C-alpha positions in Angstrom: 7.6 32.8 -94.9 10.9 34.6 -95.3 14.2 32.7 -95.2 15.0 34.5 -91.9 11.8 33.3 -90.3 12.4 29.8 -91.6 15.9 29.7 -90.1 14.8 30.8 -86.7 12.3 27.9 -86.6 15.1 25.3 -87.0 16.7 23.3 -84.3 20.5 23.2 -83.9 20.6 19.8 -85.5 18.6 21.0 -88.5 21.0 24.0 -88.8 24.0 21.7 -88.8 22.4 19.5 -91.4 21.7 22.5 -93.6 25.3 23.7 -93.2 26.6 20.3 -94.3 24.4 20.2 -97.4 25.2 23.8 -98.3 21.5 24.8 -98.1 22.4 27.9 -96.1 25.4 29.1 -94.0 26.1 30.0 -90.4 26.1 33.6 -91.6 22.5 33.2 -92.7 21.5 31.5 -89.4 23.2 34.0 -87.2 21.9 37.0 -89.1 18.4 35.6 -88.8 18.8 35.1 -85.1 20.0 38.7 -84.7 17.1 40.0 -86.7 14.8 38.0 -84.5 16.4 39.5 -81.4 16.0 43.0 -82.8 12.3 42.4 -83.4 11.3 40.8 -80.1 13.7 42.3 -77.6 11.8 45.5 -77.0 8.8 43.3 -76.1 10.3 40.5 -73.9 13.6 41.9 -72.6 15.5 38.6 -72.8 19.0 39.9 -73.5 21.4 41.9 -71.4 23.9 42.3 -74.3 23.9 41.2 -77.9 27.3 40.8 -79.6 26.2 41.3 -83.2 29.5 42.3 -84.7 31.5 39.6 -82.9 28.8 37.0 -83.7 28.8 37.8 -87.4 32.6 37.5 -87.5 32.4 34.1 -85.8 29.7 33.1 -88.2 31.9 34.1 -91.2 34.7 31.9 -89.8 32.4 29.0 -89.3 31.0 29.4 -92.8 34.6 29.1 -94.2 35.2 25.9 -92.2 31.9 24.4 -93.5 32.8 25.4 -97.1 36.2 23.6 -96.7 34.3 20.7 -95.1 36.3 21.1 -91.9 33.7 21.9 -89.2 35.1 22.7 -85.8 33.5 20.5 -83.2 29.8 19.6 -82.8 28.1 23.0 -82.8 30.1 24.9 -85.5 28.1 28.0 -86.5 25.1 27.4 -84.3 23.9 30.6 -82.5 23.9 30.1 -78.7 23.0 32.5 -75.9 24.5 32.4 -72.4 22.8 33.4 -69.1 24.5 36.4 -67.6 25.7 34.3 -64.6 28.4 32.6 -66.7 31.7 34.3 -67.3 32.5 35.2 -70.9 35.8 36.7 -71.7 36.0 40.1 -73.2 32.7 41.4 -71.8 31.1 42.0 -68.3 29.1 39.4 -66.4 26.9 41.6 -64.3 24.6 38.9 -62.8 21.6 41.3 -62.9 23.2 43.5 -60.3 24.0 47.2 -60.1 26.7 46.3 -57.5 29.0 44.6 -60.1 31.6 46.9 -61.8 31.3 46.4 -65.5 34.9 47.7 -66.0 36.3 44.2 -65.2 38.7 43.0 -66.3 37.0 40.0 -67.8 39.7 37.6 -69.0 38.0 34.2 -68.4 35.3 32.0 -69.9 33.3 29.7 -67.6 33.9 26.0 -68.4 30.7 25.6 -70.3 31.4 28.8 -72.4 34.9 27.5 -73.1 33.5 24.2 -74.4 31.1 26.2 -76.6 34.0 28.1 -78.2 35.9 24.8 -78.7 33.0 23.4 -80.6 32.6 26.4 -82.9 29.3 27.7 -81.4 28.5 31.4 -82.1 27.9 33.3 -78.9 25.2 35.8 -79.8 24.6 37.4 -76.4 24.1 37.2 -72.7 20.6 36.7 -71.3 18.8 38.2 -68.3 18.7 36.9 -64.8 17.3 38.2 -61.5 20.0 39.6 -59.2 22.6 36.9 -58.6 20.0 34.4 -59.8 18.2 34.5 -56.4 14.6 33.9 -57.3 12.2 31.9 -59.6 11.2 34.9 -61.8 13.4 37.1 -63.9 13.4 40.8 -63.0 16.1 42.9 -61.5 16.9 46.5 -60.6 19.6 46.5 -63.4 17.7 45.0 -66.3 14.0 45.3 -65.5 11.3 42.6 -66.2 11.7 39.7 -68.7 8.3 38.7 -70.1 6.6 35.5 -71.3 6.6 34.9 -75.1 3.0 33.5 -74.8 1.6 36.5 -72.9 3.6 39.7 -72.3 1.7 40.4 -69.1 3.1 37.2 -67.6 6.5 36.2 -66.2 9.0 34.2 -68.2 9.9 32.5 -64.9 13.5 32.4 -63.6 16.1 32.6 -62.9 17.1 31.6 -66.4 14.1 33.5 -67.8 16.0 35.3 -70.5 17.4 32.1 -71.9 14.0 30.4 -71.9 12.3 33.4 -73.7 15.1 33.6 -76.2 14.9 29.9 -77.2 11.1 30.0 -77.3 11.2 33.0 -79.7 13.8 31.6 -82.1 16.6 33.9 -80.9 19.0 31.1 -81.2 18.0 27.4 -80.7 20.3 26.8 -77.7 21.1 28.5 -74.4 22.8 27.6 -71.2 21.3 28.4 -67.8 21.8 27.7 -64.2 19.5 25.9 -61.8 19.8 26.2 -58.0 16.2 25.5 -57.1 14.5 25.1 -60.5 16.0 28.0 -62.4 16.3 26.1 -65.7 13.1 24.1 -65.3 10.8 26.9 -64.1 11.3 29.2 -67.1 11.5 26.3 -69.5 8.1 25.1 -68.3 6.6 28.6 -68.4 7.9 29.3 -71.9 7.2 25.9 -73.4 10.7 24.6 -74.1 12.9 21.8 -72.8 15.2 22.3 -69.9 17.5 19.9 -68.0 19.2 20.1 -64.6 21.7 17.3 -64.9 23.3 15.5 -62.0 25.4 17.9 -60.0 28.9 18.0 -61.2 28.3 16.8 -64.7 28.8 20.3 -66.1 31.7 21.9 -64.3 31.3 25.4 -62.9 33.8 28.2 -62.4 33.7 30.3 -60.3 31.9 28.0 -57.9 28.5 29.2 -56.9 28.0 31.0 -53.6 24.9 28.8 -53.3 27.2 25.8 -53.1 26.2 22.4 -54.4 22.6 23.3 -54.9 23.6 25.2 -58.1 23.8 23.2 -61.4 24.4 24.4 -65.0 22.0 23.0 -67.6 21.1 23.1 -71.3 17.9 24.8 -72.6 16.6 24.0 -76.1 13.6 23.4 -78.3 13.7 19.7 -77.8 15.5 16.9 -75.9 17.7 15.9 -78.9 19.2 19.4 -79.2 19.6 19.6 -75.4 21.4 16.2 -75.5 23.9 17.5 -78.1 24.5 20.7 -76.0 24.9 18.6 -72.8 27.5 16.4 -74.4 29.4 19.5 -75.5 29.4 21.4 -72.2 30.1 18.4 -70.0 33.8 18.5 -70.8 36.2 18.3 -67.9 37.7 21.5 -66.4 40.3 21.4 -63.7 38.9 24.7 -62.1 35.9 22.8 -60.6 37.2 20.4 -57.9 33.6 19.0 -57.5 33.1 17.9 -61.1 32.2 14.3 -61.8 34.4 12.0 -63.8 33.6 12.3 -67.5 30.6 10.2 -68.4 29.5 8.7 -71.7 27.5 11.1 -73.8 23.7 11.0 -73.7 23.2 11.4 -77.4 24.2 7.8 -78.2 21.4 6.3 -76.2 18.7 8.9 -76.8 16.5 6.8 -79.1 16.3 3.7 -76.8 12.9 4.6 -75.6 11.0 3.9 -72.5 9.6 0.4 -73.1 10.0 -1.7 -69.9 11.0 1.3 -67.7 9.4 1.4 -64.2 8.0 4.9 -63.8 6.4 6.4 -60.7 3.8 9.1 -61.2 3.2 11.4 -58.3 0.5 14.0 -59.2 0.8 16.0 -56.0 3.4 14.5 -53.6 0.6 12.7 -51.9 -1.8 15.6 -51.7 0.8 18.0 -50.3 0.7 20.2 -53.3 -2.4 21.9 -54.7 -2.1 21.5 -58.5 -4.2 23.6 -60.9 -6.7 21.2 -62.6 -5.6 22.1 -66.1 -2.0 21.4 -65.2 -2.9 18.1 -63.6 -4.9 17.0 -66.6 -2.1 17.9 -69.1 0.5 16.0 -67.0 -1.7 13.0 -66.7 -2.1 12.9 -70.5 1.7 13.0 -70.8 2.0 10.1 -68.4 -0.6 8.2 -70.4 1.6 8.7 -73.5 4.6 7.1 -71.6 2.4 4.1 -70.9 1.4 3.9 -74.6 5.2 3.8 -75.4 5.7 0.8 -73.2 6.6 2.1 -69.8 5.1 0.5 -66.6 3.4 3.3 -64.7 2.4 3.2 -61.1 0.7 6.1 -59.3 2.7 6.5 -56.1 4.5 9.1 -54.1 8.2 9.3 -52.9 8.8 9.4 -49.2 9.2 13.1 -49.2 7.9 15.8 -46.8 8.4 19.5 -47.8 12.1 20.3 -47.3 11.6 24.0 -47.8 13.0 25.1 -44.4 16.3 23.2 -45.1 16.4 24.7 -48.6 15.8 28.2 -47.3 18.6 27.9 -44.8 21.0 26.8 -47.5 19.7 29.2 -50.1 19.5 32.3 -48.0 22.9 31.6 -46.5 24.2 31.5 -50.1 22.6 34.9 -50.8 24.2 36.3 -47.6 27.6 35.0 -48.8 27.3 36.5 -52.3 26.5 39.9 -50.9 28.9 39.7 -47.9 31.6 42.0 -49.5 29.1 44.8 -50.2 29.1 48.0 -48.2 25.9 49.7 -46.9 25.6 52.0 -50.0 25.9 49.0 -52.4 23.3 47.0 -50.4 20.8 49.8 -50.9 21.1 49.0 -54.6 20.0 45.4 -54.2 16.6 44.0 -55.1 14.5 44.6 -51.9 13.4 40.9 -51.9 17.1 39.9 -52.0 17.9 42.1 -49.1 15.2 40.3 -47.1 16.6 36.9 -47.8 20.1 38.1 -47.1 19.0 39.2 -43.7 17.5 35.8 -43.0 20.7 34.1 -44.2 22.8 36.3 -42.0 20.8 35.1 -38.9 21.4 31.4 -39.6 24.1 29.8 -37.5 26.6 27.2 -38.5 24.5 24.7 -36.5 21.4 25.7 -38.5 23.4 25.2 -41.7 24.6 21.8 -40.7 21.1 20.8 -39.6 19.9 21.7 -43.1 22.7 19.6 -44.6 21.5 16.7 -42.4 18.0 17.1 -43.7 19.3 17.2 -47.2 21.3 14.0 -46.8 18.2 12.3 -45.3 16.1 13.4 -48.3 18.8 12.1 -50.6 18.8 8.7 -48.8 15.0 8.4 -49.2 15.0 9.3 -52.9 17.9 6.9 -53.5 15.9 4.1 -51.9 12.8 5.1 -54.0 14.9 4.7 -57.2 15.8 1.2 -56.2 12.3 0.4 -57.3 11.5 3.0 -59.9 13.7 4.1 -62.8 12.0 7.5 -63.1 9.7 9.7 -61.2 7.1 12.0 -63.0 5.5 15.1 -61.5 4.2 18.4 -62.8 7.1 20.7 -63.2 5.1 23.4 -61.5 1.6 23.4 -60.0 0.6 26.5 -62.0 1.2 28.2 -65.3 2.9 31.6 -65.7 1.5 34.4 -63.6 1.7 38.2 -63.7 5.2 39.6 -64.5 7.1 41.7 -62.1 6.2 39.9 -58.8 7.9 37.1 -56.9 4.7 35.2 -56.1 1.3 35.3 -57.7 -0.9 38.0 -56.3 -3.3 36.7 -53.6 -1.5 33.4 -53.3 -0.4 34.0 -49.7 3.0 32.5 -50.6 6.0 34.0 -48.6 8.7 33.5 -51.2 9.1 31.9 -54.7 9.6 28.5 -53.2 5.9 28.5 -52.3 4.9 27.9 -55.9 7.9 25.7 -56.9 7.4 22.6 -54.6 8.3 20.1 -57.4 11.6 21.7 -58.4 13.9 22.6 -55.4 13.8 19.2 -53.6 15.8 17.7 -56.5 18.5 20.4 -56.1 18.9 19.2 -52.5 19.3 15.6 -53.8 21.4 16.6 -56.9 19.3 14.3 -59.1 18.9 14.9 -62.9 15.5 16.5 -63.6 14.1 17.7 -66.9 10.9 19.5 -68.0 9.1 18.8 -71.2 6.1 20.7 -72.5 2.9 18.7 -72.3 0.1 21.1 -73.2 -1.4 24.5 -72.5 -3.9 25.7 -69.9 -7.2 27.5 -70.5 -5.3 30.7 -71.2 -3.0 29.2 -73.8 0.0 29.2 -71.4 2.5 26.2 -71.5 2.5 23.4 -69.0 5.5 21.3 -68.1 5.9 17.7 -67.1 9.0 16.9 -65.0 11.1 13.7 -65.3 13.4 12.9 -62.5 16.0 10.1 -62.4 18.4 8.7 -59.8 21.7 10.5 -59.5 23.8 9.8 -62.6 20.8 8.6 -64.6 20.9 11.6 -66.9 20.8 9.4 -70.0 17.6 7.7 -68.8 15.9 11.1 -68.2 16.9 12.2 -71.6 15.6 9.0 -73.2 12.2 9.5 -71.7 12.1 13.1 -72.7 13.1 12.3 -76.2 10.5 9.6 -76.5 7.8 12.2 -75.5 9.1 14.6 -78.2 9.2 11.8 -80.8 5.6 10.8 -80.0 4.2 14.3 -80.5 3.1 14.7 -76.9 5.1 17.9 -76.5 3.6 19.8 -79.4 2.6 23.4 -78.5 1.2 26.3 -80.5 3.8 29.0 -81.4 4.2 31.9 -78.9 1.7 34.6 -79.6 2.9 37.4 -77.3 5.9 38.6 -79.4 
């Protein structure tokens, strides 16, 4: 194993420990990540732009600080990628669309990107997204198809598919994504990594999302401990987001408190409402068994939830209509055809339709709030299937109308704004990763992270290395 290969296998925490001991430097780690990107990018298409020269300059500066024993913040010298939905000053944020003018200007960092800079992270590149992040797979007219690291014929998921593929392949141990209906959790599950949608408002956003308060930012990493570190960094306050929550205690401090004594509800299929592939169901059940072995009280039960897809569609499609509202007819012809379809649906929704969807959302939130009066956490499959063929919105022959047809476990918790994480819990008969989803009550981010970390520490999340790239 070469040193470069060794470095791309390390977590952010291991990199920081190595910097402190002088075993290697940020320059070594960033150069290794860039070499990894160069090797795998032609196969998976995870990056929109790679800032090699800028990244190496930042790594040199970080190496100097570590040499002087004066590290800057909590991620000094760690290579991090950023989904191309977040603003990053000095370069275009095209959001997967041919309708965005790359000329800019681009003077601003999004809040999470600003916090990364403050903590010394090395920004190595922007990752792929479907156009405006509208669907649960990652392909766009601008950037093409992002493929799964475990099988290049399969999708990486979306809409943070580039970030998930990058982390899975060692192209930097950390990335930040967005999640409006599962867009962190879906690709993290398909690519075998950890992803968290924190409570809405914990990570401030600017500009605000056209999809409103469905859209969260979230950390993506190789394990829960790295994600906790990243979450604590990017949760810093930013006055540009009027809807941000008050600063909360960091989740890193309580990460190792375990699950002993926690009351955990396990819902295999939302009371039979969801058809779950047997290999997925078996892997998730084994993960739940491990939580029981670790001391949690498990009860197989279902939340009081009926499929809220119509309410979600009204809110989501209205957001799509809003984001494309300024475009002229010629520009609209450049859009992803599927996006044009949902925009048309969103444009037909009335204000009363929208408010009725808000009412349904609030009722769902009330029911889940009552559920969590009894249960600390809820466990479900992250998705009922593993990754399917790349380049399509829904699996061929599935009969699903839109991507929400195969994501019934993810988007409800965007409606309710609850924290939800996915952890890998095995592979299916084709060697494709399977995810287990942990959901907490609003503001219970630390509890979700504790349970996820306990699964990692127990070895329940171990997967074979990606074989596709």
